Every structure is written in C-alpha cells, then in structure tokens.
N, C-alpha and C positions, 0 to 999 in steps of 0.2 A: 539582419538576421535578428531573431528574436533572442532573446537574453538566453535560453537554453542553448540554441543554437550556435551560440559564440564560444561553449564548451568544446564543439567538435574539432577545434584547431588547437586545442590545448594537451599538453603532454605531459608525462608524469616526471618528476624530478630527474635530472640526469647528470647533475655536477654535485659535488659535497660529499662530505664525511660518510653520510648514510646512504651511498648510493654504490653500486658493483656497476651494473648495464648502464649504456650512454646512449640507448635508443631515443631519439626527439620525434619520433612517429606521433602524432596525437593519439592518445588514448582511447577514444571514441575507434580509429579505425585498427586500432591492434585487437582491442575485443571483437570488434564485430568480423575481423577477417579470422581469427583463432576460433570462433564460433560456428564459421561455415557462411556467415549473413551478407557477405559482401555483394551480393548481386542484386539484393531487394532495392536498393536506392536507384542503382541505373535503369533495373526493368522498370521502375515505377516511372521514371524520368520518360522513359520511352513509350511507356503508357499514355503519360500525359499528352506528350510532344510528338510522339512518331518516331519512324527512324530518319525520315528527310526533314524533321522539323517542324511538318504540318499535322496538326491534330487531327485526329478523327473523332475527338471527344467534342459534340459541337451544342451543347446546351448545359444549364446547372444540373437539370435531371440526371443526365448522362455522366456528368462528372461526380455528382453526388453517389450513383452505383458505382462509379468505378474506384473511389475512394474505399468505399465501405467494403468493397472486395477485397483490395489489396490490404487493408486493416486487418482483415479477417483471416488473410492467408498467412501474414506475418502472426497473426497470434497462433494459429494452426501450426505453424512451423516451429514456433518458441516451445508450445507443448509437447509437439514430436518429438524435439528434438530431447526434451528434457526427459521424457518417456520412453525415451530409444527408439522409436519408430522412424526416424529420420536418417536416410544414409549419409554416412559421412562425405564431407564437401572437400573441395581443394583447401589447403591451409588450415585445416581445421586440426587445433591441439586442444581446446580446453574440454576437461570431461563434461558429460552431458550434463549434469546437473546444475549448470553454471546459469544464472538467470540475467545476467548483466546487458547479453546483446539484445533482448528484447527492447531496454530501454535505449541504448546508442541506437539502433537500426532504426526504432521509431523518429527520432529526432534527425536522424539524416533525412529520412521520407518528410518530416515534414517542413525542412528547410527545403527541400525540393518540392514539395507542394506551392510552399509561399511565394515562390520564383516562377511558377508558373503564370503565364499571361497571354492566353489562348484569343485570337484575332477577334471573338466575338465580345472578348469585353466580361471584367469580373468585376464587380462591385466590392467594395471592402466587406460588407455584410454578406455578400455570397461566398468569400474567401474564407470568413469566420466561420460560416457553417460547414463548408469543406472541412477546414481544420478539425471542426468538434466533433463530424461524423468520423472522421480517421481516428480522432483519438478514442474514441468509444469503441470502434471496430477494431481497433489494435489492442486493447486492452480486456478483450472477451467478453464484453458488455452485452454483444449482440449473438454471444455463441452459447449462451447458457440455455440448456435444454433439459429440466428435470421430466422425469417418466410420471406416467401415472398408472396406476393398477398394481400389477405384480412384475416381478422379474421372468427371466427364463426358466427359472427355478421353481417357479410357481408361488414363490413366497414373497410377500409385500413388501415395496419400496419404503425406505426411508430418505426423505430427500433433505440435502444440505446445502448451503450456498457458504462459501468463504471467500474471502478476499486479501490481497496483499497488496505490496505498496510497490514502486519503482524504488530505485538507488536515490541517495541524496546526500545531502552535506556535500558537494562536491566540488565546494572551493569557487573562486573569483573566476570568472572565464577570462582566458589568456595568460592566467598564471599558473606554471607547473605545480602540482600540489598533489598527494596522495590521498584526497579525498576522492580523487575522480576513479580511484579504482575499487570503489566500494561498492560491495554487492547488497542485497538486502534479501534476509531468509525468508521474511515472510513473502514476496514475491515469488522466491524459487519453491514453496511450499504450495504456494497456488499455482505455478505450473505442472509440479509433480501429481496434486491431486485432481487436477481439473479431468471431469469425466470418468474418474476411477470408481469402482464398485468394489464394497467390502462386505463380505457375508459376516452378519453379527451372530451372538451366541444362540439365539432362538433361529436361526436360519432366514431372519429377513434381511434385506440387502441395505445397505447404506449407499445412496448415490451421491455423489459429490460434484458439486460443478463450481467452478471459481472465476474470478476476474480481478484485475490489477487497478488500485487506484493511484491517482498523482500524486504528488508531494507539492502541492500548490493551492492556494485557498480559492482561485476564481472558479475551477471548475465544481467545488463543492459548493459555493453560491448560486451557482447556473443549477444545480439540483441534478448532478451527475450520477451521487449514490442511490437518490430515491429512484431516478429513473430507471437506474438497472436492477433494483430489489421490488420497487414497487408492482410490478405484474405479476411478481412470485409470491408477493403477500395477500395478493387478491385471492376470494374464495374460487374455489374449483378444484379439480381432480389432482391438480399438479402443484397446489400451493406447497410452498417451502415448508418443512417440519424442524429446521435448526437453522440460524444465519449467525456465522462468526466472521468477526474482523480481524485480523492477524496483523500487526507490526514490529519491526524491531525495537527494542526497549533497554532493558540493563545487561549488566555482565552477568553470565552464568547461571540465570536465574528467569524461569517463566514466571509472567504476573498474571494472575487471571483478575482482570479488573472488576470491582464491583460498582463504582459511581464515577462518571463522567459528566463533566461540567460544560457548561455552553459556552464558557470564556475562552478565546482563542486568539492567536496570530502574533504572540511575541518574537516568534523568529520566521526567518524569510523563507519562502518555500524555493524550489528549484528555479522558479522564475524570478527569483529574487524580490517579491512582493512581500511585504510585511501589512497585516491587517491591523496591528495593534503596535505600532511603532513608540519607541522609548518617549516617555513624557508622562502626560497623565494617564496612566492605562485604567481606565473604569469600564464598567458594563455598558454604560451607554454612550460610550464615545462611538461615532461613526464619521467616518473620513470623506470629506469633500471630494467629488468626483475631480480627476484631475491631478490628484496628491501624488508626489513622486517619492516612495518609500525608500527606495535604493538607488543610489547613481547607477544610471544605464539600463534598468528595468521600465517596464511600463508603467504610465500612470494610473491609478486606481479609477476602474472604468465600469464599475458595477454599484448600482445602489445597493445601500445596506452594508457596505464592507466598512469593518470596524471590529471593534474587542468583542462582541457577542455574534456567535453565530445564527443566521438567519436561515430558513427554509421558505422554497418558494410555495406559493399560496396554492398551487394546483396540488400538493401534499398535504399542508399543513391545515388546509380550510380556513385560514386565517393571513392576516396581512402582518407580516412581521419584517417588512422591509424599509417602507415609508416613515415608520420613527419606532424609536426603540420601547418595548413594553417589556416590563420585568419578567413575566410569567407567559409569554408567547414569543416562543417556545420556553418552556421550564427551566430553568436554571440548572439542575440536572437530572439526570436519567440515571437508570438502576438496571445492570445486568440482571439476566435470569438463565444464569450458567448452571449446571448441575456442579456447585462448586466441590462438595466434598467428596461424589464419586470421582471426579477428576483430579482432587489432592489424593486420593488413595487408589488410584488405579495402575500404580507402579510404573509409570511411563518411563522413566529411567532404565528400567530392566532392558538389558542387552543393547543400549546405546554407547558406543564405544566414547568414552570422553577425551576430546581433543589435547594436545600439549598444552599446558600452562592453565587448563580450565579446573574450577575449584566448586566443588558443591558436595555436599553430604554424601557417604557411601562413595563407590568407586564406578558409578556407572551413570550416565546423562547428567541433567540437570535440576536443581531444586524447583519445585512450583510450589506458589504461595498464592493465597488470597489477598489481591491488593486492596484494602479499604482506606486507603489515606486518600487525603483531598485536600483543598484549602478553598476559604471562602471570604467574603467580604460581609462582615457583621451589619455594616452600614452600605447600602450600595452606592451611596453618594461618597463615601471617603476610601482614600486609598490603603487604608489598615486594612492587614489581611490577618487571619489564623488558618495556622495548618492545623489538620488532624493527621494523626501520624499513624504509619503501618505499627501493625503488633508485633512483627518481627517472627513470626513461626511459620515453617516451613515445612512444607509433605505432611500437614497436618490440621486440622480446625482449631482456629485457635479459640481462647476464651471469650465466648459471647459478650462477656464484659466490656471487653476491650474493643469492640466494633459497634461504632455510633454513624448513623443515618445523619445527613443533612438535613438542618432545620429548613422548613419551605420559605422561612422569612429572609434568608440569607441570599445572595447573590455567590455565583461560583468563580472562583479563580482559576482553580485546577482540578481536575478529574486525577483518576488513581493515574493515568498515564499522562499527566501534564497539560499543555493546553494548544499542544501542536497537532499535527492532522492526524495521528494515532488516535488521540483522544477524541477528536472531529469525527473520525469514522466509526467511532463506539458510540459517540452521543447519536449521531443521525439513524444508525442500524437499530438502537434501541426506541429511539423518539418512533421512527416508523413503525414498529411492531407495536407500541403504546397506540399510535394514530389509528393503525388496521385493526386493532383489539383482538390481537392474537396472542395465545397462551402458549409459547415456543421458548426452548432456549434461544436467547440472542446474547450476545455480549462479546467482548474484546481480548484476546489473548496478546500479550506483549512478549514475544520471544529473546531469547540472548541475542546481543550482539555478536556476528560472525565477523567482523571485518579486524582480525588478529592474526598480522602476519608473522615469521620468523624475525627476532629483535637481537639474537645472539646471545640468549641467555640460555643456561641448560634447561630451565624450569618451562620455557618456550620451545624447546626442542634443539637447541644447541646450536642452529645453523644461523650464519649471519644475515644481518638486515640488509635489505636492499629495496630502497624505494623507488627505483625503477623497473621493477618486476609486478606484472599486475596479479598475479597468482603465486602461490607457494601451497606445499604439502599443508602446513599449517591451518591456512585458509580454508583450503578445501574440506580439511578435517573438521572446521566447525560449521560449514555449511552442512555435511551429510549428517553430523549428529543432531544438528538444530531442526532440521528439517525431517528426520527419523521421529524424534520426540515430538514435534508439532503434528504430526500424520498422529501419532499415538492418542495426543490429547482431543483431537477433532473426531477420533473413532470412539472414546472414552463418553464424549457427548452422545453420539448415538445409541452407545450401550445402556447409558443413563434412561434414554427416552423408552427403553423395553419396560422400565417399572413402571410408566405413568398409566 
C-alpha cells in the first residue's frame, strides 16, 4: 500500500484520560460511512474486476476512460452532498457541509486501483498514469466549466476559479491519533462554491468553479496546478477573470497573502515525502533521486525535487528542473487581490462566531493584509531575515510598514510559510504573470477549523473526547469559516466592477 493508504486502517485514540468513546473502527471507515459514501470503493472494484473477477476493461485506453469517469462521479457526489442535492444514504449522520469524505473515499479508491492486475498486464508506468488520471478527475480538475457571454438574466458573467486543499497533518499511519479527524475548511469552501452563481451589485453574475489540491509536493512538481488553471488562463471568451487559492492557516483570522516564496518543503506532505529535509536548507539544494526522506515513504523520484519550487517547461517556457537558477522561476511572486476592498467589505457581518473563537467585534473573524515573509540576503548562506507583519486587522496598515522583497534576495518563506499553501499561491500568481494577465489573483489563508470540545467553559463546556470524529463546536467552526470565505470571494467579484 502507498503511505497514505496505510492510514485507512488507523483509528482515533480509544483509551486514556481524554477519551470517552471506545470505537476502534478505522477513522476512514467511520467518516466514509457517516457521509454515505461507503459504496464508492466496492463499486469501483466491481467496475475494474467485474462481478465474476473477469474484467471487461481490456486496454489502457478503456482503463483511463473508466478511472476518469469514476473520479468525476466521486467529485460530483461530494459537491452534490455539500450543496444539498444528494439524497441521504444509509448510515449517513454527518452534516452536509463536511468535506472529509472526499479525501478518505478517494484514498480507498486509489488503494483499490493499485491492487488491480488485469490479465492483459499493466506496467508500472501505465498504473502511474491511471492513478494520476483518477487523482485529477476526483479533485474536480476536469470539471471546471467557465461560461462565456451572458447569464440567463442577460447580464454578463464574471468568471472565478478557486482552489481548496485536502485534509492534512493526519499523523503516522498505524498510530491512533486525533489528526486523522481533521477537516479542511478550504476544501469545504471549494465544495460549497463549485458551480455556484452569485448576482453582484451591478446585476452581473459571478460564476465560481472550484477544484481541490493534494497536500503533497510531487503533484505540484509534475504540473497539476498549472495543468488545471492553464487552459482557463488562455485567451478566449471563457478566460478566467479572477483566480483565488484558499488554504487553512492561523487561528481566528483570515490572512490575505501578499508575497509568495519559491522556497518550500520543510514539512512532510500527506505522502510522507519532504522536499527540503533537515540539514543544509538552502535555495539551491536539489535532492538526489532515490533519497528517502521519511521512513516508509516513497523515495524521491522526480528531477528537481528540492528546496526551491520548479515549474514544468511547458508552462514556464524555460528549464528550471535540470539545474538550479536563482530567478528561473523568480524567488517571490506578488498577489493582485483587491486587498483594501476585501478588508473593508465587513465580511464578518452575520457570521456566527464559534464557541471559543476570538476576534474584534462580535461576529466572524478578523481579516488582515498579510505582508510578512522571510529571506536569505545571501542565497549561499543559511542566515535569514524576517520581515514582520504590521499587526493591523480589518483596515489598511500604514504604507510605511509594508516593504516589498528586494530582487537580489532569495525567498525563505512567503506570508503563508513554506508549505503547500504558499506553493499553491506562488504557482497561481506566477502563472498569471507568465500568461500576462491583469486579473485578481492571490491566496486567502482561512482560520483553523479543527477545534473540538475540550471541557472548558470558553469552548462550550462539553467534555473532550478524542474518540469522536465530530462535535457541535467543530461543525460551528466549519460553518462560520466557509460562510466568511464565500463573502471574501464574492467581495473580489464586487471589486472587479470598479475596474
């Protein structure tokens, strides 16, 4: 089994002082069943193998078509469930807003696919292609369908693409831990907004299409994000008007990230792979193929894997993989979000604050223009300097407190750190620049939602139970964060009207 698939058999803690329940069922099984998605993996196995163990899939071409179809079915089912269009299934108990079933069902299905051995024989390369096709299809990356022209009302469309992420920090496979129950409000926001239309103040219609990204470096290295966005950044009547990336960030605050760094890889992805492991962490470090960065994870297999992001030549137009070049691609990219409009849009209004959350006012969460980053003044030295955040929320800071990176520096972190949130922001804004677009593009780090009852009055007063995969506090955080995230995305649409 792959590293991520080994978590399918891992449970939440079921003994100890912080446990009330004693359910030893694997967390993945509990989530998938509680969302009514328990039939997807068995039905996928039947599609691959037939009822009698004799496959009707007789070629790689047929197999590719099948995995794409089944991946898209999973994506549509997840979107339909979150948006209230899917009929309730047997055993379903989770609220419709939950995002976690998409990840865990996908992993169940990738395990099924990996075990498939048709009689006509599959090479390792062919299996890799099938896994890649299924991953992309099940993340909504083939589902994007921006409209052209006018809406049914006769008013023009404004076209927006947003991305969210899988759940992450899921712990060591085989070891019971509470990280397994994590949700990701950015993924929940993507599922909630995909395909939605919102009427803006001038009558025009904001159409939103969404996709979900993995929390692992290899798919980014291979060009997954550029391959998803690139066709919609091309000239034509359906070209995107705004491209936003979302991810989960800090506690009780929305960060509107300004600068995104090329440096990445200090923490492991969900697949256990680390691109910039402990040791000499410098921009030019590239890992030798075959390097194992976490026990039990796959070895490094892609050229260019290292401490600096690389971009496939088909999008960058230059080779950034065979050897490190300081400015190919650039060390920092810049967001082009309507920051002041978003800060002053009062997106907190009407958002019920979850138990234990803290921010200014009484509703929702604070929003800030996140202008911090860190850098190497000398790209060959490990010494770094941090540019601090100005500390102002819900308003624009003093311009004197905001300083752009110097082109001579090398990035160490963007405003969103050096993990995959920052990488998604970097790639989105870099592609905007490569394609020569003048559109709103940038990253919104949204608040952490993984807050459960802990026995304190401030958190709702109910006892802690590390064996529970949901509670009312956890759900209240998701509801509030998704609602304010939607308002921020719509604010970007409103800001486009003034252009």
